[in-house]
C-alpha positions as CSV (number, residue, x, y, z in Angstrom):
1,H,113.8,107.7,81.1
2,P,110.3,107.4,82.4
3,M,111.4,105.1,85.2
4,L,114.2,107.4,86.4
5,V,112.6,110.8,86.0
6,H,110.6,110.7,89.2
7,F,113.7,110.4,91.4
8,P,115.2,113.8,90.7
9,I,111.8,115.4,90.8
10,A,111.0,113.9,94.2
11,L,114.5,114.4,95.7
12,I,114.8,118.1,94.6
13,S,111.3,118.8,95.9
14,V,112.3,117.3,99.2
15,A,115.6,119.2,99.2
16,A,113.8,122.5,98.6
17,F,111.3,121.7,101.4
18,F,114.0,120.9,103.9
19,H,116.1,123.9,102.9
20,V,113.1,126.1,103.8
21,A,112.5,124.1,107.0
22,A,116.1,124.4,108.1
23,I,115.9,128.2,107.7
24,A,112.5,128.3,109.4
25,T,113.7,126.3,112.4
26,R,117.1,128.1,112.8
27,G,118.0,128.1,116.5
28,K,116.0,125.0,117.3
29,A,117.3,121.4,117.7
30,C,115.5,120.1,114.6
31,A,117.3,122.7,112.3
32,A,120.4,120.4,112.1
33,Y,118.2,117.4,111.1
34,C,116.5,119.5,108.4
35,S,119.9,120.7,107.2
36,I,121.2,117.1,106.9
37,L,118.1,116.1,104.9
38,A,118.3,119.3,102.8
39,H,122.0,118.7,101.8
40,T,121.7,114.9,101.4
41,T,118.6,115.1,99.2
42,L,120.1,117.9,97.1
43,W,123.2,115.8,96.5
44,L,121.2,112.6,95.7
45,G,118.9,114.6,93.5
46,A,121.8,116.0,91.5
47,L,123.2,112.5,91.1
48,A,119.8,111.1,90.0
49,V,119.6,113.8,87.3
50,L,122.7,112.4,85.5
51,P,121.3,109.1,84.4
52,T,117.8,110.7,83.9
53,V,119.3,113.2,81.4
54,F,121.4,110.5,79.7
55,F,118.4,108.2,79.1
56,G,116.3,111.3,78.1
57,W,118.9,112.1,75.5
58,Q,118.6,108.5,74.2
59,A,114.8,108.8,74.0
60,F,115.1,112.1,72.2
61,N,117.3,110.5,69.5
62,S,115.3,107.3,69.1
63,M,111.5,108.2,69.3
64,N,109.3,108.6,66.3
65,H,107.4,111.9,66.4
66,D,105.6,114.5,64.3
67,E,106.6,118.1,63.9
68,A,104.6,119.4,66.9
69,G,106.1,116.6,69.0
70,H,109.6,117.5,67.8
71,V,109.1,121.2,68.9
72,A,107.8,120.0,72.3
73,M,110.8,117.6,72.7
74,L,113.2,120.5,71.9
75,I,111.6,122.7,74.6
76,H,111.7,119.8,77.1
77,R,115.4,119.1,76.3
78,S,116.3,122.8,76.7
79,W,114.7,123.0,80.1
80,A,116.3,119.7,81.1
81,L,119.8,120.7,80.2
82,G,119.4,124.1,81.9
83,T,118.1,122.4,85.0
84,L,121.0,119.9,84.9
85,A,123.5,122.8,84.8
86,V,121.8,124.6,87.7
87,L,121.6,121.5,89.9
88,A,125.2,120.6,89.1
89,I,126.4,124.1,90.2
90,L,124.2,124.1,93.3
91,A,125.2,120.6,94.4
92,G,128.9,121.3,93.7
93,W,128.8,124.6,95.6
94,D,127.0,122.9,98.5
95,I,129.5,120.0,98.7
96,W,132.4,122.4,98.5
97,R,131.2,125.1,100.9
98,N,129.1,123.2,103.5
99,K,129.2,120.4,106.0
100,V,126.3,118.0,105.9
101,D,124.7,119.5,109.0
102,S,125.5,123.2,108.4
103,L,122.5,125.5,108.1
104,P,121.9,126.9,104.6
105,R,122.1,130.6,103.9
106,W,119.0,132.4,102.8
107,W,120.3,133.1,99.3
108,F,121.0,129.4,98.9
109,V,117.5,128.6,99.9
110,A,116.2,131.0,97.3
111,A,118.4,129.3,94.7
112,M,117.0,125.9,95.8
113,L,113.5,127.2,95.3
114,G,114.5,128.4,91.9
115,A,116.0,125.0,91.1
116,W,112.8,123.4,92.3
117,G,110.9,125.7,89.9
118,L,113.2,124.5,87.0
119,I,112.5,120.9,87.9
120,A,108.8,121.5,88.0
121,T,108.8,123.3,84.7
122,T,110.9,120.6,83.1
123,A,108.6,117.9,84.5
124,W,105.6,119.8,83.1
125,H,107.1,119.9,79.6
126,G,107.9,116.2,79.9
127,G,104.3,115.5,80.9
128,E,103.1,117.5,77.9
129,L,105.2,115.1,75.7
130,V,103.4,112.1,77.1
131,Y,99.8,113.4,77.6
132,R,99.5,115.9,74.8
133,H,101.7,114.5,72.1
134,G,101.5,110.7,73.0
135,M,105.3,110.3,73.2
136,G,106.4,107.0,74.7
137,V,103.0,105.5,74.8
138,I,101.5,102.7,72.7
139,A,98.8,104.2,70.4
140,L,95.4,102.6,70.3
141,P,94.5,101.0,67.0
142,E,92.3,102.9,64.7
143,T,88.8,101.6,64.2
144,E,87.5,101.0,60.7
145,A,83.9,101.8,59.8
146,G,81.9,98.9,58.7
147,T,83.9,96.1,60.4
148,G,81.3,95.7,63.2
149,L,84.0,96.2,65.8
150,E,83.2,99.8,66.6
151,H,80.4,101.0,68.8
152,D,79.1,104.2,70.1
153,H,77.1,104.9,73.2
154,D,76.4,107.3,76.0
155,H,78.2,107.0,79.3
156,G,75.4,108.9,81.1
157,A,73.6,108.1,84.3
158,M,72.7,104.5,83.4
159,P,73.9,101.7,85.6
160,E,77.2,100.1,84.4
161,E,75.4,96.9,83.2
162,E,72.9,98.7,81.0
163,A,75.5,101.2,79.7
164,H,77.7,98.5,78.3
165,S,75.1,96.0,77.2
166,H,75.7,95.0,73.6
167,P,74.2,91.7,72.5
168,D,76.5,91.5,69.5
169,A,79.6,92.7,71.4
170,I,82.9,91.0,71.4
171,P,83.6,89.3,74.8
172,E,85.6,91.5,77.2
173,D,88.5,89.0,77.3
174,Q,89.1,89.4,73.6
175,P,90.9,92.5,72.2
176,H,88.7,95.1,70.4
177,D,88.6,98.7,69.5
178,H,86.7,101.2,71.6
179,S,85.9,104.7,70.4
180,D,84.2,107.4,72.4
181,D,83.7,110.5,70.3
182,H,81.6,112.5,72.8
């Protein structure tokens, strides 16, 4: 899921941009090129959402998590499924009603901007899962007091060599715990 998720985000963002550009350049030669890019990236983005949601569903059902993480996963899943539905409808409508170089209508551009908002909100909730709840990342080992492996120091204005000078420290090429509680 993490490898795939960036494709629909990027493609739908580009599609929204070129939908706006196609409307903004209506009557100019570049409007047709903007329309081609708008339609194509929408269709590709809608296709890219399918495996992304599939693997997201797999992750949802297989990750260990706490109660707060579970609530965050439910919110992300709800946004993702709603976004999938909107993108499927928009892409289906666009394929059915438009040629690849046809200029989009203003209401469709507004719908695309709404779909981009859904993608952005879904992505934000997914980022919250990773960066706030630690989902899908390897946790750092806990340090144990009294083992001699923990250390505490200030990362202030001292030069790098002085700030990390520990005569009894473990060499940097060996794994060790590092805790900064400041």
